[in-house]
Residue, then its C-alpha position, 0 to 999 in steps of 0.5 A: m500500500k502506497l502512502s501519500p506524502l501527507q500520510k507519510r508525514a503524519e506517520r513520522h509525526a506519530r512515530n516521533k511522538l513517543s512518550v518520554d518518561l522522566n525519572l523525577v526521583s533521580l532529579i529530586d535526589i540531585f536537587t536535594i544533594l545540591i541544597f544540602f551542599l549549598l547549605a553546608n558551604a554557605s558561610e565561609v566566615e565565622v560570625l561572632p556572637s552579636t551583642k549590644a552590650v559590647r562596642l568593638p573597636e575599629s581596625t584596618a585588620e584584613k584577616t578573617p576570624k577563625e573558629t575559636l573559643v569566644l570570651l566576651v568582656s562588657n562593662q559589667d560581665i565576663v562571659v565565656q561561650g555565652r556563660k557568665v563567669a565573673s563580673v568586671s567589678e570582682a575581677m578588678k578587685g583582685d590583687g593579682d593578675l589572675i582571675e580565678p573563675l575565668k581560669a576555671e572556666l577556660d580549664f573546663h573548656a580545654g578539658r572538653q577537647l576530647i580529640r587532640r591532634e598530635k600536630e596541634a599546637k600546645n597553645k590553644a586559640i581564643t578570641i576576646m570580644g572586648d568593649k572599647e571602653i574597658p580599662y587596660r588593667l582589666l584587659r591585661k588580667i584577662m590576657v594573663t589568665c588566658a595565657r596561664a590556661n594555655y590559651g596563647d593564641i589570643s585574637f581580638a574581635v574588631i569592626q573592620k573600617g570601611k575602605a575609603 
């Protein structure tokens, strides 16, 4: 049986119009993996805790913060990882340079590190978020206490000045 050109075209069109099934499960899996990857790698920079009680000093520092233990010093309190350890007035009253409650808390946090790499330095890292109005004497006591608790890598949190 001989088909006319119009019938041939209709037959080709019907043959090429096969139903194409998409496997949506594999596409959903791919998008789920992509979303988890993007969420896990979304923040490259550690965000330090924000508090209105502390006004950080400004600096032209270029380094980004590392993930460390955070010590917050306001005009009233000394806070380690969100837990108040001493008041500023108590710390200033002490005769020596060591703040005992702060040292006890730092020793506690150092003891919580169960897995220690052999190549890890003996001195642990800490970031001090100190109000720009705190007296130098208090800052010196805090730094001495950190050093005695083997936190020798001390960083200060600052606000980066805008580049003019």
